[in-house]
LONUVO-257057 format. One line per field, with one value per residue (C-alpha): residue in three letters; x, y, z. Coordinates in nm, 3 decimals. Example, Ala and Ser with C-alpha at 12.3 -4.5 7.8 and 13.67 -1.06 7.14 Angstrom:
BEGIN
aa: [ALA,SER]
c1: [1.230,1.367]
c2: [-0.450,-0.106]
c3: [0.780,0.714]
//
This chain:
BEGIN
aa: [UNK,UNK,UNK,UNK,UNK,UNK,UNK,UNK,UNK,UNK,UNK,UNK,UNK,UNK,UNK,UNK,UNK,UNK,UNK,UNK,UNK,UNK,UNK,UNK,UNK,UNK,UNK,UNK,UNK,UNK,UNK,UNK,UNK,UNK,UNK,UNK,UNK,UNK,UNK,UNK,UNK,UNK,UNK,UNK,UNK,UNK,UNK,UNK,UNK,UNK,UNK,UNK,UNK,UNK,UNK,UNK,UNK,UNK,UNK,UNK,UNK,UNK,UNK,UNK,UNK,UNK,UNK,UNK,UNK,UNK,UNK,UNK,UNK,UNK,UNK,UNK,UNK,UNK,UNK,UNK,UNK,UNK,UNK,UNK,UNK,UNK,UNK,UNK,UNK,UNK,UNK,UNK,UNK,UNK,UNK,UNK,UNK,UNK,UNK,UNK,UNK,UNK,UNK,UNK,UNK,UNK,UNK,UNK,UNK,UNK,UNK,UNK,UNK,UNK,UNK,UNK,UNK,UNK,UNK,UNK,UNK,UNK,UNK,UNK,UNK,UNK,UNK,UNK,UNK,UNK,UNK,UNK,UNK,UNK,UNK,UNK,UNK,UNK,UNK,UNK,UNK,UNK,UNK,UNK,UNK,UNK,UNK,UNK,UNK,UNK,UNK,UNK,UNK,UNK,UNK,UNK,UNK,UNK,UNK,UNK,UNK,UNK,UNK,UNK,UNK,UNK,UNK,UNK,UNK,UNK,UNK,UNK,UNK,UNK,UNK,UNK,UNK,UNK,UNK,UNK,UNK,UNK,UNK,UNK,UNK,UNK,UNK,UNK,UNK,UNK,UNK,UNK,UNK,UNK,UNK,UNK,UNK,UNK,UNK,UNK,UNK,UNK,UNK,UNK,UNK,UNK,UNK,UNK,UNK,UNK,UNK,UNK,UNK,UNK,UNK,UNK,UNK,UNK,UNK,UNK,UNK,UNK,UNK,UNK,UNK,UNK,UNK,UNK,UNK,UNK,UNK,UNK,UNK,UNK,UNK,UNK,UNK,UNK,UNK,UNK,UNK,UNK,UNK,UNK,UNK,UNK,UNK,UNK,UNK,UNK,UNK,UNK,UNK,UNK,UNK,UNK,UNK,UNK,UNK,UNK,UNK,UNK,UNK,UNK,UNK,UNK,UNK,UNK,UNK,UNK,UNK,UNK,UNK,UNK,UNK,UNK,UNK,UNK,UNK,UNK,UNK,UNK,UNK,UNK,UNK,UNK,UNK,UNK,UNK,UNK,UNK,UNK,UNK,UNK,UNK,UNK,UNK,UNK,UNK,UNK,UNK,UNK,UNK,UNK,UNK,UNK,UNK,UNK,UNK,UNK,UNK,UNK,UNK,UNK,UNK,UNK,UNK,UNK,UNK,UNK,UNK,UNK,UNK,UNK,UNK,UNK,UNK,UNK,UNK,UNK,UNK,UNK,UNK,UNK,UNK,UNK,UNK,UNK,UNK,UNK,UNK,UNK,UNK,UNK,UNK,UNK,UNK,UNK,UNK,UNK,UNK,UNK,UNK,UNK,UNK,UNK,UNK,UNK,UNK,UNK,UNK,UNK,UNK,UNK,UNK,UNK,UNK,UNK,UNK,UNK,UNK,UNK,UNK,UNK,UNK,UNK,UNK,UNK,UNK,UNK,UNK,UNK,UNK,UNK,UNK,UNK,UNK,UNK,UNK,UNK,UNK,UNK,UNK,UNK,UNK,UNK,UNK,UNK,UNK,UNK,UNK,UNK,UNK,UNK,UNK,UNK,UNK,UNK,UNK,UNK,UNK,UNK,UNK,UNK,UNK,UNK,UNK,UNK,UNK,UNK,UNK,UNK,UNK,UNK,UNK,UNK,UNK,UNK,UNK,UNK,UNK,UNK,UNK,UNK,UNK,UNK,UNK,UNK,UNK,UNK,UNK,UNK,UNK,UNK,UNK,UNK,UNK,UNK,UNK,UNK,UNK,UNK,UNK,UNK,UNK,UNK,UNK,UNK,UNK,UNK,UNK,UNK,UNK,UNK,UNK,UNK,UNK,UNK,UNK,UNK,UNK,UNK,UNK,UNK,UNK,UNK,UNK,UNK,UNK,UNK,UNK,UNK,UNK,UNK,UNK,UNK,UNK,UNK,UNK,UNK,UNK,UNK,UNK,UNK,UNK,UNK,UNK,UNK,UNK,UNK,UNK,UNK,UNK,UNK,UNK,UNK,UNK,UNK,UNK,UNK,UNK,UNK,UNK,UNK,UNK,UNK,UNK,UNK,UNK,UNK,UNK,UNK,UNK,UNK,UNK,UNK,UNK,UNK,UNK,UNK,UNK]
c1: [8.475,8.431,8.383,8.707,8.897,8.754,8.858,9.204,9.250,9.130,9.386,9.660,9.591,9.559,9.896,10.055,9.924,10.075,10.412,10.685,10.954,11.311,11.642,11.932,12.278,12.544,12.914,13.085,13.387,13.428,13.215,13.100,12.986,12.816,12.640,12.521,12.355,12.229,12.063,11.898,11.752,11.636,11.472,11.276,11.174,11.067,10.846,10.652,10.807,10.948,11.328,11.589,11.951,12.204,12.549,12.827,13.146,13.448,13.617,13.518,13.632,13.332,13.094,13.043,12.891,12.515,12.405,12.043,11.793,11.462,11.395,11.169,11.462,11.570,11.952,12.141,12.517,12.670,13.031,13.298,13.382,13.716,14.005,13.852,14.062,14.198,14.185,14.548,14.500,14.206,14.383,14.705,14.546,14.506,14.764,15.013,14.769,14.897,15.222,15.271,15.336,15.100,14.807,14.913,14.923,14.591,14.641,14.790,14.582,14.270,14.397,14.557,14.241,14.051,14.313,14.305,13.925,13.902,14.131,13.952,13.605,13.694,13.654,13.307,13.214,13.301,13.092,12.769,12.771,12.808,12.597,12.287,12.121,12.150,12.007,11.712,11.646,11.641,11.403,11.173,11.123,10.990,11.144,10.987,11.316,11.681,11.908,12.285,12.577,12.750,13.082,13.099,12.917,12.910,12.589,12.423,12.546,12.380,12.055,12.061,12.125,11.820,11.611,11.529,11.402,11.729,11.790,12.160,12.316,12.645,12.785,12.977,12.856,12.900,13.015,13.185,13.140,12.797,12.682,12.811,12.639,12.293,12.338,12.426,12.638,13.006,13.099,13.379,13.318,13.076,13.292,13.670,13.881,14.051,14.371,14.280,14.144,13.784,13.602,13.768,14.110,14.120,14.399,14.440,14.676,14.397,14.162,14.417,14.452,14.072,14.056,14.337,14.183,13.827,13.952,14.162,13.876,13.639,13.882,13.963,13.602,13.513,13.806,13.691,13.336,13.463,13.689,13.399,13.179,13.424,13.428,13.046,13.020,13.245,13.078,12.721,12.781,12.720,12.373,12.438,12.432,12.710,12.725,12.633,12.316,12.224,12.252,12.082,11.773,11.745,11.456,11.681,12.045,12.078,12.373,12.486,12.498,12.314,12.254,12.285,12.637,12.767,12.863,12.580,12.576,12.332,12.147,11.870,11.542,11.695,11.957,11.820,12.022,11.977,12.276,12.180,11.936,12.189,12.173,11.979,11.780,11.976,11.722,11.807,12.172,12.313,12.658,12.766,12.916,13.277,13.254,13.025,13.299,13.568,13.372,13.368,13.743,13.860,13.753,13.750,13.735,13.849,13.749,13.997,13.902,14.054,13.787,13.799,13.962,14.292,14.366,14.530,14.748,14.911,14.994,15.363,15.574,15.652,15.278,15.217,15.503,15.339,15.013,15.186,15.366,15.043,14.865,15.134,15.106,14.734,14.709,14.368,14.208,14.098,14.169,13.966,14.145,13.999,14.303,14.247,14.505,14.605,14.968,15.109,15.441,15.274,15.040,15.344,15.445,15.114,15.036,14.766,14.504,14.491,14.261,14.291,13.974,13.935,13.570,13.387,13.016,13.092,12.738,12.659,12.987,12.932,12.583,12.710,12.754,13.068,13.262,13.442,13.616,13.624,13.952,13.856,13.981,13.682,13.506,13.159,12.988,13.185,13.146,12.768,12.763,12.969,12.771,12.438,12.580,12.689,13.042,13.362,13.599,13.960,13.956,14.276,14.199,14.410,14.294,14.006,13.698,13.812,13.999,13.681,13.474,13.718,13.684,13.309,13.263,13.535,13.377,13.082,13.314,13.278,13.566,13.936,14.104,14.451,14.725,14.814,15.183,15.160,15.082,15.452,15.461,15.333,15.359,15.129,14.900,14.879,14.791,14.530,14.360,14.367,14.216,13.938,13.847,13.877,13.745,13.369,13.309,13.376,13.118,12.868,12.894,12.887,12.565,12.412,12.482,12.330,12.017,11.983,12.020,11.762,11.514,11.569,11.241,11.279,11.376,11.648,11.486,11.153,11.331,11.486,11.168,10.932,11.163,11.222,10.845,10.795,11.062,10.900,10.561,10.651,10.999,11.172,11.038,11.154,11.061,11.348,11.611,11.769,11.823,12.170,12.307,12.280,12.489,12.851,13.117,13.062,12.684,12.688,12.902,12.734,13.074,12.926,12.663,12.921,13.149,12.872,12.785,13.150,13.194,12.876,12.994,13.344,13.188,12.986,13.299,13.485,13.209,13.188,13.564,13.540,13.256,13.447,13.758,13.552,13.378,13.707,13.874,13.581,13.586,13.964,13.968,13.684,13.872,14.191,14.002,13.843,14.184]
c2: [9.726,9.932,9.615,9.474,9.792,9.783,9.419,9.496,9.793,9.586,9.312,9.567,9.739,9.404,9.284,9.616,9.584,9.236,9.354,9.432,9.697,9.569,9.751,9.532,9.667,9.520,9.602,9.638,9.435,9.123,8.983,8.679,8.894,9.138,8.855,8.700,9.018,9.124,8.784,8.834,9.157,8.981,8.698,8.939,9.155,8.849,8.765,9.087,9.293,9.645,9.630,9.903,9.798,10.019,9.944,10.067,10.095,9.944,9.919,10.157,9.939,9.706,9.993,9.910,9.570,9.536,9.196,9.252,9.157,9.271,9.615,9.714,9.725,10.076,10.086,10.346,10.368,10.495,10.607,10.692,11.052,11.037,10.792,10.582,10.266,10.246,9.949,9.875,9.877,9.642,9.400,9.394,9.366,8.989,8.881,8.762,8.479,8.298,8.201,8.295,8.077,8.295,8.147,7.788,7.819,7.751,8.050,8.316,8.190,8.283,8.614,8.771,8.810,8.966,9.237,9.317,9.322,9.560,9.810,9.774,9.820,10.096,10.407,10.305,10.196,10.544,10.703,10.504,10.527,10.907,11.006,11.155,11.219,10.849,10.757,10.994,10.862,10.501,10.585,10.788,10.490,10.273,9.950,9.626,9.438,9.541,9.285,9.299,9.059,8.982,8.947,9.326,9.390,9.771,9.758,9.551,9.792,10.072,9.875,9.805,10.172,10.266,9.996,9.817,9.463,9.285,8.995,8.903,8.704,8.517,8.424,8.113,7.778,7.871,8.157,7.995,8.279,8.358,7.999,8.005,8.339,8.211,7.893,7.630,7.334,7.327,7.226,7.001,6.634,6.745,6.943,6.947,7.256,7.406,7.213,6.856,6.529,6.435,6.113,5.776,5.910,6.167,6.115,6.248,6.511,6.619,6.658,6.868,7.086,7.107,7.248,7.494,7.604,7.642,7.837,8.059,8.132,8.191,8.442,8.600,8.671,8.770,9.010,9.166,9.207,9.346,9.602,9.714,9.724,9.955,10.169,10.179,10.236,10.543,10.688,10.628,10.743,10.396,10.359,10.016,9.660,9.405,9.171,8.878,9.050,9.145,8.787,8.640,8.859,8.853,8.634,8.423,8.394,8.310,8.096,8.025,7.654,7.374,7.058,6.833,6.960,7.062,6.864,6.725,6.916,7.011,7.338,7.544,7.655,8.002,7.901,7.919,7.743,7.911,7.780,7.754,8.046,8.234,7.972,8.071,7.810,7.670,7.809,8.162,8.119,8.180,8.211,8.478,8.381,8.419,8.161,7.937,7.903,7.835,7.536,7.383,7.407,7.079,6.746,6.874,7.214,7.326,7.648,7.805,8.075,8.163,8.414,8.790,8.852,8.674,8.713,8.486,8.777,8.786,8.415,8.337,8.265,7.907,7.834,7.990,7.788,7.462,7.562,7.668,7.334,7.147,7.335,7.230,6.866,6.860,7.002,6.840,7.039,7.403,7.604,7.919,8.108,8.409,8.635,8.989,9.186,9.207,9.094,9.051,8.912,8.652,8.552,8.466,8.197,8.012,7.734,7.790,7.597,7.862,8.165,8.441,8.635,8.927,8.831,8.500,8.404,8.140,8.008,7.978,7.799,7.556,7.481,7.394,7.018,7.085,7.197,6.901,7.039,7.344,7.437,7.668,7.823,7.681,8.000,7.910,8.086,7.885,7.568,7.597,7.684,7.382,7.152,7.263,7.239,6.877,6.937,6.767,7.012,7.044,7.257,7.446,7.645,7.952,8.077,8.105,7.886,7.764,7.474,7.365,7.404,7.183,6.906,6.952,6.902,6.642,6.400,6.367,6.209,6.460,6.686,6.659,6.871,6.981,7.159,7.498,7.431,7.136,7.372,7.392,7.011,7.014,6.636,6.569,6.852,6.713,6.364,6.501,6.705,6.408,6.185,6.433,6.461,6.096,5.915,5.912,5.839,6.205,6.316,6.053,6.155,6.525,6.474,6.274,6.556,6.807,6.594,6.580,6.957,7.026,6.793,6.887,6.906,7.271,7.522,7.759,8.064,7.989,7.915,8.262,8.435,8.272,8.333,8.693,8.749,8.591,8.822,9.130,9.031,8.915,9.045,8.890,8.551,8.462,8.095,8.055,8.174,7.901,8.014,7.860,8.177,8.344,8.080,8.133,7.876,7.668,7.668,7.602,7.290,7.197,7.174,7.255,6.980,6.728,6.827,6.764,6.429,6.324,6.433,6.245,5.920,5.962,6.014,5.695,5.508,5.654,5.550,5.203,5.173,5.261,5.010,4.734,4.805,4.811,4.479,4.324,4.420,4.287,3.955,3.932,4.008,3.760,3.492,3.552,3.526,3.198,3.055]
c3: [13.181,13.497,13.697,13.555,13.650,14.002,14.046,13.907,14.141,14.437,14.373,14.306,14.638,14.817,14.686,14.780,15.136,15.161,15.027,15.278,15.247,15.275,15.284,15.171,15.257,15.028,15.076,14.737,14.839,14.626,14.347,14.546,14.839,14.602,14.422,14.748,14.874,14.530,14.491,14.830,14.693,14.375,14.570,14.790,14.494,14.293,14.591,14.512,14.789,14.776,14.790,14.818,14.762,14.940,14.796,15.025,14.823,14.994,14.652,14.375,14.085,14.124,14.056,13.688,13.765,13.802,13.930,14.029,13.760,13.903,13.757,14.046,14.289,14.382,14.378,14.581,14.530,14.852,14.809,15.060,14.982,15.161,15.145,14.867,14.810,14.457,14.220,14.292,14.669,14.653,14.422,14.623,14.967,14.941,14.683,14.945,15.025,14.716,14.884,15.245,15.549,15.751,15.558,15.619,15.997,16.177,16.406,16.177,15.885,16.080,16.215,15.905,15.692,15.983,16.037,15.665,15.657,15.951,15.782,15.448,15.604,15.853,15.628,15.510,15.861,15.989,15.717,15.749,16.129,16.133,15.831,15.997,15.661,15.578,15.918,15.871,15.521,15.647,15.931,15.706,15.474,15.759,15.635,15.760,15.731,15.730,15.561,15.616,15.599,15.928,15.745,15.786,16.111,16.080,15.876,16.149,16.416,16.218,16.193,16.566,16.645,16.436,16.611,16.285,16.228,16.147,15.909,15.951,15.666,15.638,15.298,15.408,15.542,15.909,16.128,16.426,16.680,16.534,16.582,16.938,17.004,16.908,17.114,16.854,16.968,16.882,16.527,16.653,16.561,16.287,16.045,15.995,16.035,15.731,15.782,15.877,15.744,15.811,15.887,15.936,15.832,16.112,16.364,16.716,16.571,16.333,16.628,16.814,16.504,16.479,16.831,16.753,16.422,16.553,16.853,16.625,16.385,16.675,16.820,16.480,16.382,16.737,16.737,16.407,16.538,16.871,16.701,16.483,16.794,16.972,16.658,16.650,17.027,17.009,16.698,16.821,17.180,17.318,17.164,17.013,17.142,17.116,16.816,17.039,17.161,16.803,16.678,16.984,16.945,16.564,16.451,16.227,16.122,15.752,15.631,15.275,15.357,15.181,15.388,15.081,15.006,15.346,15.652,15.864,16.191,16.468,16.413,16.569,16.412,16.432,16.172,15.818,15.547,15.209,15.012,14.646,14.631,14.415,14.137,13.826,13.630,13.330,13.083,13.204,13.101,12.755,12.597,12.352,12.018,12.136,12.413,12.210,11.947,12.209,12.338,11.989,11.925,12.081,12.220,12.578,12.746,13.090,13.266,13.512,13.761,14.098,14.192,14.234,14.572,14.504,14.135,13.878,13.764,14.109,14.106,14.184,13.877,13.982,14.006,13.664,13.520,13.631,13.466,13.143,13.116,13.190,12.910,12.663,12.773,12.690,12.335,12.271,12.552,12.535,12.850,12.919,13.196,13.376,13.388,13.515,13.314,12.950,12.940,12.590,12.713,12.933,12.649,12.436,12.688,12.645,12.401,12.138,12.335,12.611,12.602,12.862,12.943,13.184,13.227,13.186,13.198,13.461,13.533,13.162,13.088,13.375,13.247,12.898,12.834,12.626,12.935,13.095,13.403,13.627,13.799,14.084,14.408,14.593,14.695,14.820,14.530,14.275,14.482,14.478,14.107,14.001,14.233,14.086,13.732,13.784,13.657,13.781,13.946,14.054,14.366,14.451,14.768,14.844,15.185,15.429,15.397,15.054,15.217,15.394,15.076,14.886,15.144,15.152,14.777,14.715,14.965,14.723,14.466,14.181,14.280,14.357,14.624,14.513,14.710,14.561,14.629,14.391,14.102,14.022,13.994,13.635,13.593,13.888,13.779,13.425,13.544,13.785,13.512,13.274,13.543,13.619,13.249,13.145,13.453,13.405,13.774,13.856,13.603,13.720,14.086,14.005,13.808,14.094,14.340,14.097,14.063,14.442,14.469,14.200,14.374,14.738,14.933,15.038,14.771,14.906,14.743,14.910,15.237,15.229,15.116,15.369,15.665,15.556,15.534,15.876,16.020,15.866,16.008,16.360,16.437,16.735,16.845,17.197,17.153,16.904,17.153,17.369,17.726,17.719,17.555,17.896,18.073,18.168,18.081,18.397,18.360,17.984,18.016,18.350,18.518,18.859,18.823,18.704,18.992,19.246,19.084,19.083,19.445,19.537,19.379,19.519,19.862,19.821,19.716,20.012,20.256,20.098,20.133,20.502,20.553,20.374,20.582,20.900,20.819,20.712,21.039,21.243,21.059,21.079,21.456,21.520,21.331,21.531,21.862,21.752,21.670]
//
């Protein structure tokens, strides 16, 4: 018995020595961003590491939600004691994206969200950068890895100020200025912008728009990061590096991209694609009795959710009208609609096959074979969930990267990309929904993509875990940093070298031209003398 206890204690101590200590900073901003960072914490904790989750509350109304499942994670709720945004402010901040020309323009569509985000993040940014007690607590815990999302760069500025081992994350498929900062080639010719066609259908006008859109998004995100840098620089008395330097020297940059869903593009070893690590195994998902009964009501069932940042309740009336008429045209289909408010008057306008729910178990519903179609805004979290579930989808992007996600998934053949302004065209909407449900090709191709994802050679969870462990052990690895990040514009694109080569060949052509003229004149003069 004593021998058994000694062996047990030895292995317990051995495992504890191998465990790393991670601090995961998760802004409480939108459900998808919360889920992304909470799942990072779960993945690290499930890998037998010590994880502390610091939740910085941008919006207080998300505080009731607990996403992490590993009970060993220490959760610290960090609130902004002053100027706390209310539920109403957070809900209304983005509702104009439903129907506003600003969103549809490649330039203003990129800039508008960044200005909003800066103002929404600023109070919490001020607090975490000036809270000396927080700084001392972080340093006293001697974390091996500091995980933060680069969507809100303030957390990374704090980590850099405290000289921590940084693991920057990004919850979308690519961060244009971030990719450029670490030395990745341009995404042009590899992925479309938010507003253009892609592939063989792309015109010269599409390519011009691609350049405009990529430049706009590069400037928009860079501007957000720069404004937060100036904020951090002032509050930390200059003891902080620029966002470019932070990303360049971090061991890795983690993206929520999956190569089997996303667009094929050149990457560096420094870029780690972890898209899909948030997906739970189907056997971990279960439906309660209420939703189980809803799925049995009719021949087919459709789930509708437009996410948590832009809400269904804020949808313009003409869009709602198109949906209401579509519901009535399809009486044999049950529609489960995530609708954020209880509105008795609005409920009266709906046919009996429509059920409004303030909350839905989305992953569990998508995993159920009785669900036939998912109508979604195309947020990356929902895009990955429906892809892994093998369900056909009707993607109606509203703003931001949702347009790109819709193109990304629809090219696999199991999804349809649909213009939000066509929601009021109930006849077209009805036919599109009917086509997505009845045409088995959508289901077949969606299932094929799901099978590919579930059998991909490198598991996204393990990809995240192994690279995080490597970072905690070794820190910065200079071999992963291309020297091109130090080049200026002329050097990077080798304009000086090309100029010299062009001048050299032009000089040769010029000399050859002189020689030919000289020879021609000699021959011509000789011929005239002979005559």
